[in-house]
N, C-alpha and C positions, 0 to 999 in steps of 0.2 A: 212945681216941679214935682214929679214923682219920683216914689222910691227907687224905680230903676234907674232913673237918669240920676238922682244924685248918689246912687252905690258906683255909676258909670264916671261920675265928673269925682268922687274920692279914688277909685284905682288909677284914673289917668294924674290925679295930683301927685297920688306915692310913687308913680312909673317916673314922672319927671323929676320929683324931687331925688329917686335914688340915682339918676341920669346924673344930674347937677352934681351930687355929693361923690360918686366913682369919676366922674371925670376931669374934676375940678380940687376935692379935697381928699381922696384916696391918694395914700402915698403908692400903692401901688398901680393907681391909672384905672382906666377902664379898658378889658382886654377881651377880645372874644377869639374863640380858640380859630387857629389858624387854617386855614386848609390847605391842603397839601396842593404843589404846585403843579404836579405832574397827575394829567386825567388819570383816571382809574383803569380806564381802558386800553392805555399805551404798556407796552410791557417795557421793562426798563432796560436798555440795548447793552451788550457787553460789547466791547473791544475787540475787533478781528487781529489775531495775533498773524505778524508780519512772518512769510516763509523765512526758515532759518538763513537761507542765501544773502537775503537782504540787510538780516540782523549783521552777522559775521561774516567775514570771507573765510569761505568752504577752504579745509584743508587738504589740498588735492599732491601727491607726493608724485615728481618725476623724478626718473631715470636720466642723469648724465653721465656721460663716460670720460675720464681724462686718463693721459698714458703718460704711464712711468716704465723702467727699465726693468727684466726681471734679471736674475740672477746670472742669466748667460749673457746681458747686455741688450736684448731684445727686446722691442717697445712692446707692452702689452696695455689694453685698457681695463680699468678696473671703474667700477660704479660708486656712484656717489647718489644721494637720495637728497633731495631738492623738494623741501615743501613752500610751494605756491602762495600759501598765506603768509609766510614770513620773508622768505625773498621776492624782492624786486624785480629778479632778473634770473630765470637758470642758468641764462650762460654767462653771465656775471660771478655767479656761484661757480659755476665749472672752473672758468680761468683763476678766482681765488682757491678752490682746493688744489687746483695744479700747482700753484705758487707756493702752498704749504706741503706739498704731498711730499712722499707718500706717509701714511698712518702709523702709528706703532705696530699695529697688527702685519700691515703690510712691509714694514719695516724686517720683522720677525720673520716672514716668507721670503726675504731676499729683494725685494722690491727696491729700487734705487733713484734717484732724479737726478739730472745734470744741471737742473735751475738752481742756481747760489742762492744761500737763505737769507742774504741781505737783500734780495729781488722784490720792489715795491710795485703795486700797483699805482700808476696814478690818475689813472681813469678807465673804464671801458662804456663807451657812446656805441649806443645801436640806435639807429637811424630807421627810414623805410627801406632805403636800397644797399646799407653797408652797414660794417659794425668798426669800429675802431679801439686798437686795444695799445693804452700809452702806457709801458711800463721804465722803471728808472734805470739807469745806467749799469746799476747791478747786474743785470739780466747778461749785460755781454762780457763781465769778467771773470778771469781765471777758467783753469781747464783745459786749456789748449782747443785746438781745431775741433779734432773729434767730439769733446766734450760740448763745444759749441753747437755743433750740428746736431749731437742728440737732443740739445736743451730746443733747439729750434724745430726739430721736428715732434717734441712732444709738444709745442704750443702750437704747431699747425694741426697737427693730428687731433687733438682737445679742440679747438676750434671749429674744424669743419666737422666732428661728430657732434656739436652742438648747435648747430644753424647752418642753413641753406645760401644766408645770405654773403656776399663777398666780405674777407675780413681782412684790415690792414694796421700792420702791426709801426707803434711808433715808439722811438726813445727819448725819453725827455723830451716831448713835443716835438720832435722831428721826423716826419718818415722813414722808418728803417730800411735805405735801399741796400747801406752796406754797414754789415753788423761786426763789432768786433776788433781786436788789434790785429787781425789775421786776414782782416778785411772779407769776408764773404759777402759774397753779393745774392739778395735776396728778390726775386721776381715778384712783385703784390698785383692782384690780391694774394694771400695765403693759399695756396693750394699743395698737391701731392708735387709737382715741379718747380715750388717755388724756387728749390736748393739745386737745380740741374745748371751746371755753369754756362 
């Protein structure tokens, strides 16, 4: 065995001994430097941002009209702003605003409403072919015949200003063909001639 063979054998023994030591006896173990999992020629992908309309519903303001009486007793329309991101339906919002009208500012300008303050909206159902407004019986009470005609006109005008669908009035779950103690007859669906005898 010549010198170079002895040298090669010696180096091989040293390497083997080092491997055995680091694999079995060293507390840290034998570790090779970790390779990156991502190939160097592939760029890191940045997430694509979704458009704002997909992330959150956009705010669109739609103007609705409700009807109240002015100082001379004539019905006038006043505007309300319906935020479509907040309100499920701008028609329902208009009816809700009508029942609670007039605002403090409108009162200061002489506007009034003949709708009794105890009136509650039991439901507003919007279908593909029609709309149903169901109000509590407080809507019929008090004020006399003229007041009842005015509040019905407020409701009719507000409903027709905010939808093109046929609108039906219900009181406590029953279609209101006759309203109030005075027995005012209503032709349904609601329209400008609903109160014509």
